[in-house]
C-alpha positions in Angstrom: 5.9 5.9 20.9 2.8 5.8 18.6 1.9 2.7 16.6 2.9 4.5 13.3 6.4 5.0 14.6 7.0 1.3 15.5 9.0 -0.7 13.0 10.7 -4.0 12.8 14.3 -4.1 14.0 14.9 -7.8 13.3 13.1 -10.6 11.6 13.9 -14.2 12.5 12.6 -16.9 10.2 15.2 -19.7 10.1 14.9 -22.0 7.1 12.7 -24.9 8.0 11.2 -23.1 11.0 7.4 -23.0 11.4 7.3 -19.7 13.2 8.5 -16.2 12.3 9.6 -13.8 15.0 9.6 -10.0 14.6 11.5 -7.8 17.1 10.1 -4.3 17.2 11.6 -0.9 17.9 9.5 -0.6 21.1 11.0 -3.8 22.5 8.1 -6.1 21.9 8.2 -9.4 20.0 5.7 -10.9 17.7 5.6 -14.6 17.0 3.4 -15.9 14.2 3.2 -19.3 12.7 4.2 -19.2 9.0 1.0 -21.0 8.1 -0.9 -18.1 9.7 1.2 -15.5 7.8 0.6 -17.3 4.6 -3.1 -17.8 5.2 -3.5 -14.0 5.8 -1.5 -13.0 2.8 -2.9 -9.5 2.1 -2.5 -9.5 -1.7 -5.5 -9.2 -4.0 -4.8 -12.6 -5.5 -5.3 -14.2 -2.1 -7.9 -11.9 -0.6 -9.8 -10.5 -3.6 -11.0 -6.9 -3.6 -13.7 -6.9 -1.0 -11.6 -5.2 1.7 -12.2 -8.1 4.2 -9.1 -10.0 5.1 -9.8 -13.6 6.0 -7.7 -16.7 6.4 -7.2 -18.6 3.2 -6.0 -22.1 3.7 -3.5 -23.7 1.4 -0.3 -22.6 -0.3 3.2 -23.5 0.7 4.0 -21.9 4.1 7.8 -22.4 3.9 9.6 -19.0 3.7 12.2 -18.9 1.0 13.1 -15.2 1.3 12.1 -12.0 3.1 12.6 -8.7 1.4 12.1 -5.2 2.9 9.7 -3.0 1.1 10.8 0.6 1.6 10.9 1.4 5.3 7.3 0.3 6.0 6.8 -3.4 5.1 8.1 -6.9 4.3 7.4 -9.2 1.4 7.7 -12.9 2.0 8.6 -15.3 -0.9 6.9 -18.5 -0.1 8.0 -22.0 -1.0 5.8 -22.1 -4.1 7.1 -18.8 -5.4 4.2 -16.7 -4.3 5.5 -13.2 -3.3 2.9 -10.5 -4.0 1.7 -9.8 -0.5 3.1 -6.7 1.2 2.9 -7.0 5.0 3.2 -3.5 6.5 4.5 -3.1 10.0 1.0 -2.2 11.2 -0.4 -5.3 9.5 2.2 -7.6 11.0 1.5 -6.3 14.5 -2.2 -6.8 13.9 -1.6 -10.4 12.7 0.6 -11.1 15.7 -2.1 -9.8 18.1 -4.8 -11.7 16.3 -2.7 -14.9 16.4 -2.0 -14.5 20.1 -5.6 -13.8 21.0 -7.4 -16.4 18.9 -4.8 -19.0 17.8 -7.3 -19.9 15.1 -8.5 -19.0 11.6 -11.0 -16.3 11.0 -11.6 -12.8 9.8 -8.9 -10.3 10.8 -10.5 -7.5 12.9 -10.0 -4.0 11.4 
């Protein structure tokens, strides 16, 4: 199964939890700290327009809601109302791999 065919089958982000878990159609599981997800919010308001995605500290990392965007992404509504980041399946998998490898802040590899 190619990366473009992999999609989330379930998302677990219990209210008050610090980690979001995504179960994928290929059987793999991604676990990412909510603070990491929020810090890498891909929206232009958080990242600007340079094309480089970097960790941006701050912002409320409590998840109030998760909404599917079409059949290709999720949108998180954060505790402070921010909800303009669209996290594609590919982007979520990259974030999960980056979090697992580094466990720290930094520039997200392309």
